[in-house]
Every structure is written in structure tokens, then in C-alpha cells.
N, C-alpha and C positions, 0 to 999 in steps of 0.2 A: 635386658635388665639395665637400668640406669645407675651408673656409678659416679658419685660426685667427688670422691677423694681419689685422685689418680694414683698416689703412692700405695694405696691399698687395693688397687684393681685386681691384681692376680689372686690375692688371698680371698677376696670377696667372691670372685668368679669360681674359684675352686670350691669354696663353701657352698655356693649356690648350686654347682654341678652335683655335689654329693647329695644335697637335699633333693634335687630333682630325681636322682637315681633312686633314692629312698622312697619318694612319693610314687614313682613308677612301679616299684616293687609292691607297694601297698595296694595300688590300683589293680595290679595283676593278680596277686595272691589272695587279697581280702575281697576284692571286688568281683573279678570275673572267674577266679578259680584257676589253679595251676593247669588244668586241662585245656583252658581256653586261651592261655597266653604262654608264649615261649620267650626265650632270651631275646630274640629279635624284636618281639613286640615290646618288651620292657625297654629296650634301647630306644625304640621309636617314641614311646610315651615319655621317656626321660627327656628327649630332645624337645617334645612339645611342652612339657611342664617347666622347662628352663625359663620360658618367658612368662610364666604365671606370676601374678601379683601375690605377695606374701599373704594378704588377707584372704585371697581366694582359696589357697591350699593349706592354711593354718589348721583347720579341723582335720584334714587328712594326715598332716604331720603328727597331730595329737592322738590320732586314732579314734576320734569322736565323730558323731554324725554331723554332716554339713547340711546347710540349708541354701536353697537356690530359688530363683524365679525364672520361669520360662515363658517367653512371649510367643503368641500365636495370633494370626488373623482368624477370627472365628468363622469367616466365610470359607477359609481353607481347611482349618481343623480347630474345632471348638472343644470345650470341656464336655459338652454333650456327646460329641463324637468319641472322646476318650472313654466316657462311661459306657457307651454302646459297645465299643470294641473290647473293653476290659484290659487291654494292654496294647501298647504301640511303640514303635521305634521313633525316637525323637531325632530327626535327621535334617538335612538341608541347611545346616549352619555353615555359612561361608565367610564368616569374619574370624580372623585368627585368634583374637582375644576371647571371643565367645567359644570358639572351638577348644581353646585351652581349658576353659572352665568345664566343658563337657568331659574332657579327658580326665579331669580331677574328680569326677563324681564316682561314688562307690555305691554298692548295693545297700539299700536302707536309707540313703539320703532322702530328705523330703524336699519337695519343690512346690512352690505356688505356680498355678497356671494363670497367666495374665492375658486377657484379650486386648490386643494392641490397636484395635480400630474402634472408633466411637460406637458405644460408650467404652472408654478405656478403664478397665477395672480388673482387680484380682478376683477370680471367680471360684477357685477350688484348689485342692491339695492333691498332689500325686507323690508316688514313691518310686525311687529307682530300683528296678528289679534285675537289671543287667548293666554292669559297668561298661565304660567306653570300649568300643570295638570299631574296626575300620568300617566305614559306611559302605554297604553294598551298592554297586553301581555308580559310586562317586567318580569324578574325573581326576582322581589322584589318591594315593594312600594316606595323604595328610589329613583327610576329613574323617571325622568319627561320629558315631551315634551312640545313644544310650536307650535302653528300654524302660518305660515307665508304666505304672498302672494307677488308676484313680483311687483315692483314699476317702476324700470328703468334699462334698460341694458346700461352699460357704452359704450360710443362711442369708447373709447380707453381703453381696459383692462390694468390694472396697474401691471407690473411684480414685483415679489418679489425683484429682483435685484435693480430696481429703488427705491423701498421703503427703502431698506437697505442703499442706497447711499444718501438719503435725510436727511438734517440736523435735521429735526423734526421727520419725520416718522421712522427714524432708531431706535427710542426709543419706538416704539409701542410694545404692548404685543405680537403681531404677530411675531415680531423678537426676543423678549426676551424670550418668552415661546412658542417656535416653535412646541412643541408636543401637545399643547392644541387645541382642535377643536372649542372652543368658547372663543373669546377674547373680552375684553372691548376696546372701541375706544373713545378717548376724543373728545370733540366738535371741538377742533382745528385740530386734526388729521382727523376728518370726513370732515371738510370743505376743507382741502387741498386735500385729496384723491378725493372727489367729483369733485372739480374743475379740477383736472388732468384727471379724467375719462371722463368728459364732453368735454374736448378739444381734437380735433383730432390731433394725433401725427404721423409724417411720419413713416411708417413701423409698426404701431400698428395693430395687427391682431385681427379679430373678434373672440370672444369666441365661440367655437363650442364643441359638444360632442366629446369625445375621442373614437377611435374605440375599 
């Protein structure tokens, strides 16, 4: 966390620590269920969430649904693959900020699936069905995964160029933090993208696996 007022540093850090603990408990008890998480897990997720941006975890603090965008290379795992599988573990995230966002996800949160290799576009919607848990087989306990299932394939995939030209969507984390594989999406951004994706546009191509 970046603190710009030195004299308030201790009070801000104490407040942020309490918030992180509260978020961690929400993740454990509302997300994974008490049977899946113990006190040690809550402490671990509290430490992870200490570095989360306020915008990322605000819906968790309010107890409301959060929206996200998950990037994937379609040659590795596409929306077609998710539809065929019916459910998958979203793992392999090795950036700390993206990892923190996975840790903030709860059951019921919605995610856009974004193909990150040309053509770059948002192709479908998924739902979180298991909140963050330690990633099996990872090279350390700090890495987490979530389970998701497909919800809806967009009628018209939304290209990155269209997003960049939109007066509201151009401010998305997808545009501002292009290297991160997990991005928060505001409720306003979600509604705009979903409406665009459900409306058939001339020349919009169906999302398919890349060769």
C-alpha cells in the first residue's frame, strides 16, 4: 500500500490491516465455506489482500457481487474448452497483483473471458463456483486458483480496439494494465460490455479456437 501522508502512516496501515482481515473472512466463510478454510487460511488470505487495490476489493467489502476479466491464450485454453469441460480451475497466475485479485473472488462473482492473442476480444461470461484456494502443484503456498464455469457465450465478441475507442470502456483496467491477466471490471463497465456482446454486430466473428 502506498501512503502519501507520513504522519498518518500507522493509523492507515492499522485500518488497512483490519480491512484485509475482514475481506479474508468474507472470502473464507462466504466464498469457500467454513469447511474449506481454517484460521491459518484466513491469515494467509489476509496477508495477500493487504496489497489489494481498494477498487479491486470494494465489492467484497460491501458484500456484493464483483466483476472480473480473465485473460487466456486461446491456443492454451479457450472459451470453447471451458464450455466443453463445464468447469475448470483457473490457475497458473504468477503475477502478485493478479494473484491478489484471484484471492478476492467469491462464489457467484462473474467474469468475462478474454482471448489475449489476435484477434484480441472478450468472448464469453463465466461464474466463480469455488473461491480462492491454494493452487495444487504450485511452487509455493502463495499462489491460488479459483474454479469457474461457463455462463454465456457472447453473440458478438468485443474487440480490444472497440473497447479502447469507447468513452467509458477506454478507462478499464484491461486497457490501463494491459500486462495483467486478471482485471477488475466495474458494474458500469460490465453492463456496457454485456449489452454490446449480446447485440449482433455486422462483421462480428464467432470466437473459435486458434490453430
